C-alpha positions in Angstrom: -0.4 -11.9 32.5 -0.1 -8.8 34.9 2.8 -10.4 37.0 4.6 -10.6 33.5 4.3 -7.2 32.5 5.9 -6.1 35.5 9.0 -7.3 34.3 10.8 -5.1 31.8 14.4 -4.2 30.2 16.3 -1.7 28.3 16.5 -2.4 24.7 20.4 -2.3 24.7 20.4 -5.7 26.8 18.7 -7.5 24.2 20.1 -9.7 21.2 18.0 -10.8 18.4 20.5 -12.3 16.2 20.4 -15.8 17.0 17.1 -17.0 16.9 15.4 -14.4 14.5 13.8 -16.5 11.9 12.6 -14.0 9.5 15.0 -12.0 6.8 13.1 -8.7 7.4 11.3 -8.3 10.6 10.3 -4.9 10.0 6.6 -4.6 9.7 5.5 -1.1 9.1 1.6 -2.0 10.8 3.0 -3.2 14.1 5.3 -0.4 13.8 2.1 2.1 14.0 0.3 -0.6 16.5 3.0 0.2 18.9 3.1 4.3 18.7 -0.5 4.2 19.2 -1.4 1.7 21.8 2.2 1.0 23.4 3.5 -2.8 23.5 0.5 -5.2 24.0 2.1 -8.8 24.4 5.5 -9.1 26.1 9.1 -10.3 24.3 9.9 -13.5 24.9 13.6 -13.8 26.5 16.0 -15.9 27.7 19.5 -14.7 29.8 22.4 -14.8 28.0 25.3 -13.6 30.3 24.4 -9.9 31.6 21.6 -9.8 28.6 18.9 -11.8 27.1 18.4 -13.1 23.6 15.6 -12.8 21.6 13.3 -16.1 21.5 9.9 -14.8 20.5 9.1 -11.0 19.1 12.1 -10.5 16.7 9.1 -8.1 15.0 7.8 -6.4 17.9 11.7 -5.5 19.2 12.0 -3.9 15.5 8.7 -1.9 16.3 9.7 -0.8 19.5 13.5 0.0 17.9 11.8 2.2 15.1 9.5 3.8 17.4 13.1 4.6 19.6 11.3 3.6 22.6 14.5 2.4 25.6 12.7 -0.3 27.3 10.2 -3.4 26.8 7.9 -5.7 29.0 9.4 -9.3 28.5 8.6 -12.9 29.8 11.4 -15.1 31.1 11.3 -18.7 29.4 13.5 -21.1 30.9 16.8 -22.7 29.7 17.0 -25.3 27.4 19.5 -26.7 25.1 19.6 -24.6 21.7 17.8 -27.2 19.5 14.9 -27.2 22.2 15.0 -23.5 22.2 14.7 -23.1 18.2 11.7 -25.2 17.9 10.2 -22.8 21.0 11.3 -20.1 19.7 9.2 -21.9 15.8 6.3 -22.9 18.5 6.0 -19.6 19.8 5.9 -17.9 16.3 3.2 -20.5 14.9 0.5 -18.1 14.4 2.8 -16.1 12.2 2.5 -16.3 8.7 6.0 -17.1 7.1 6.5 -16.2 3.2 8.5 -19.2 1.5 11.9 -16.8 1.5 11.8 -17.0 5.4 11.4 -20.2 5.0 14.7 -21.4 3.2 16.3 -18.4 5.7 14.8 -20.9 8.6 16.0 -23.9 7.3 19.3 -22.7 6.5 19.6 -21.4 10.0 18.9 -24.8 11.5 21.0 -26.8 9.5 24.2 -24.0 9.8 23.7 -22.7 13.1 21.7 -25.2 15.0 23.5 -28.4 13.6 19.7 -30.3 12.8 20.5 -33.1 10.6 18.9 -33.4 7.1 16.1 -36.5 8.7 15.7 -33.9 11.9 14.5 -31.5 9.1 12.1 -33.3 7.6 10.4 -34.8 10.5 10.5 -32.0 13.2 10.9 -28.7 11.5 8.8 -29.2 8.2 6.1 -29.9 9.5 6.3 -26.7 12.3 6.9 -24.8 8.7 3.6 -25.9 7.3 5.8 -27.7 5.1 5.1 -31.4 4.2 7.5 -33.9 5.9 9.1 -35.0 2.7 13.0 -35.0 1.4 12.0 -33.3 -1.9 10.7 -30.6 0.1 13.7 -29.8 1.8 15.8 -30.2 -1.2 13.8 -27.8 -3.4 14.6 -25.3 -0.3 18.0 -25.5 0.5 18.9 -25.4 -3.5 17.0 -22.5 -3.6 18.4 -20.7 -0.3 21.9 -21.6 -1.6 21.2 -19.6 -4.8 23.4 -15.9 -5.4 22.1 -13.0 -3.6 21.1 -11.2 -7.4 18.7 -14.4 -7.6 17.3 -14.4 -4.3 16.6 -10.3 -4.8 14.6 -11.2 -7.8 13.0 -14.1 -5.6 11.9 -11.6 -2.5 10.7 -9.1 -5.6 8.3 -11.1 -6.9 10.2 -10.8 -10.6 10.8 -14.4 -10.5 8.7 -17.2 -8.5 9.6 -18.9 -6.1 7.9 -22.7 -7.2 10.6 -23.0 -10.2 13.5 -21.2 -9.4 15.2 -24.3 -7.6 15.7 -25.0 -11.3 18.2 -22.3 -11.3 20.3 -24.2 -8.9 21.6 -26.1 -12.0 23.4 -23.3 -14.0 26.9 -21.8 -13.4 27.0 -18.9 -12.0 28.7 -16.6 -14.7 25.4 -18.0 -16.7 23.2 -16.9 -14.0 24.3 -13.5 -14.1 23.8 -13.7 -18.0 20.0 -14.6 -17.5 19.5 -12.1 -14.7 20.5 -9.3 -17.2 19.7 -10.4 -20.4 16.2 -12.6 -19.4 14.6 -11.9 -15.7 15.4 -8.7 -15.8 12.9 -7.8 -18.7 10.1 -11.1 -18.6 8.3 -12.5 -15.5 7.6 -16.1 -16.1 4.6 -18.5 -14.2 5.8 -21.0 -12.2 5.4 -23.6 -15.0 7.2 -21.2 -17.3 10.5 -20.4 -15.1 10.8 -24.5 -14.9 10.3 -25.2 -18.3 12.8 -22.3 -18.7 15.6 -24.1 -16.7 14.8 -27.5 -17.9 15.2 -26.6 -22.0 18.3 -23.9 -21.5 19.6 -26.8 -19.4 19.1 -29.7 -21.9 20.2 -27.4 -24.9 23.7 -26.5 -23.0 24.1 -30.2 -22.2 23.4 -31.6 -25.6 25.7 -27.9 -27.6 27.6 -28.3 -24.7 27.6 -24.4 -24.7 27.3 -21.6 -22.1 24.0 -19.6 -22.3 24.9 -16.6 -23.8 26.6 -18.6 -26.6 23.6 -20.2 -27.4 21.2 -16.7 -27.3 23.8 -15.5 -29.6 24.3 -18.4 -31.7 20.7 -19.1 -32.2 20.0 -15.2 -32.6 17.5 -15.8 -29.5 16.8 -12.6 -28.2 14.3 -10.5 -26.1 13.1 -7.3 -27.4 13.7 -3.9 -25.0 11.6 -3.9 -21.8 8.2 -3.5 -22.4 5.0 -2.2 -21.0 3.6 -5.6 -21.6 5.7 -7.6 -19.6 3.0 -10.4 -20.3 3.4 -10.7 -23.9 7.0 -9.8 -24.0 7.5 -13.1 -21.5 5.2 -15.6 -23.5 7.1 -14.9 -26.9 10.6 -15.7 -25.4 8.9 -18.6 -23.7 7.5 -19.6 -27.4 11.0 -18.8 -28.6 12.5 -21.3 -26.3 10.5 -23.9 -27.1 10.9 -24.1 -30.8 14.1 -23.8 -30.4 13.8 -26.8 -27.6 12.0 -28.7 -29.7 12.0 -27.8 -33.1 10.4 -30.9 -34.6 7.5 -30.1 -32.5 6.8 -26.8 -33.7 7.1 -27.8 -37.2 4.6 -29.9 -36.4 2.8 -27.5 -34.7 3.0 -25.0 -37.2 2.1 -27.4 -39.9 -0.9 -28.6 -38.2 -1.8 -24.5 -37.4 -2.3 -23.7 -41.6 -4.6 -26.5 -42.1 -6.7 -26.2 -39.7 -6.9 -22.4 -40.3 -7.7 -22.8 -43.5 -10.4 -25.8 -43.2 -12.2 -23.4 -40.2 -12.7 -21.2 -43.1 -12.8 -18.2 -41.4 -16.4 -19.6 -39.5 -17.3 -17.3 -36.1 -16.6 -19.9 -33.0 -15.2 -22.5 -34.6 -12.2 -24.1 -33.4 -10.1 -27.0 -34.3 -7.1 -28.1 -32.4 -4.3 -30.7 -32.0 -3.5 -31.6 -28.6 -1.2 -30.3 -26.1 2.3 -31.4 -27.7 0.4 -34.5 -30.1 0.5 -36.7 -27.4 -3.2 -38.1 -27.6 -4.8 -39.7 -31.1 -7.2 -36.8 -33.3 -7.9 -33.6 -32.9 -10.1 -31.1 -31.0 -13.1 -29.4 -32.5 -14.4 -26.6 -30.3 -17.3 -24.7 -31.6 -19.1 -21.2 -29.6 -23.0 -21.2 -31.1 -24.4 -18.5 -30.0 -27.7 -18.6 -32.2 -29.4 -21.2 -35.0 -27.6 -19.4 -37.7 -24.5 -20.1 -36.3 -25.3 -23.9 -35.9 -25.6 -23.7 -39.2 -22.7 -22.1 -40.4 -20.7 -25.3 -38.1 -22.6 -27.6 -39.4 -22.0 -26.5 -43.1 -18.0 -26.1 -42.3 -17.9 -29.8 -40.4 -19.4 -31.2 -43.3 -16.5 -29.6 -45.7 -14.0 -30.6 -42.8 -15.1 -33.8 -43.3 -14.8 -34.3 -46.8 -11.0 -32.9 -46.4 -9.9 -34.4 -43.7 -7.0 -36.2 -44.7 -4.6 -33.0 -45.0 -5.1 -32.4 -41.3 -5.0 -36.1 -40.3 -1.8 -36.5 -42.4 -0.3 -33.6 -40.2 -0.9 -35.6 -37.1 1.0 -38.7 -37.9 
């Protein structure tokens, strides 16, 4: 290692654009570490005319610049073809943790700047990123990577989850702009909720041949002003959209809920619940019993439920 650290180069001679594998290379913890202890690991570089191109150490380089250090130790990597150098950069950064947006950035760069084919991305690059060799996975990252900057900004800030956001690629930009202004600025959906929101809205647009904004206006689908309880606001919007997409199912659920509530009779710990989406026969009985008295109350109520069950089964048919 000592022989490696003897080589030093002025930061003015270093270029970092071509092989950078992150959208943001600033690491405040590393800035502090280099300020206190100096550069403990040399940069990996290749010759680029009279300059050097950084292959490994972009976060370290950003930290050096932040600390206004003018030179850095480096080790020279033997020149290879561009694809091999890109894979070398991936290999040298293998211990680093990539976020999903970094993976999008890397895949876009591998295809656009280095000419990797889809097959090469699937078989070679995806495993280097800790992802399965799958055309479906590649398509998901490609779709998200092509979203507009306002949407990507929401993903980076974790206001909408990465998983599920591929569904947004199906919308026109005008529809996305409306959703960003009127919906995603006020809610914080889970991955599952975001997937469903995209599916349901796209289905409604296809059936009605209308824009998202027109569908919202026509059906009086709106969100309350931004609330401190963003979880409640999100769930309320999700339920409202679900009712709009599946009106018959929502009507069936309301009918079951009304009958079940009456049959439960206010007995503590007893719940009659339909299967999700009524996709199975019958209904569920949940009872949380804490003492003998509650057991007696539940048993008595269940006898009454049995006598009146016809009304409940009618809502399931």
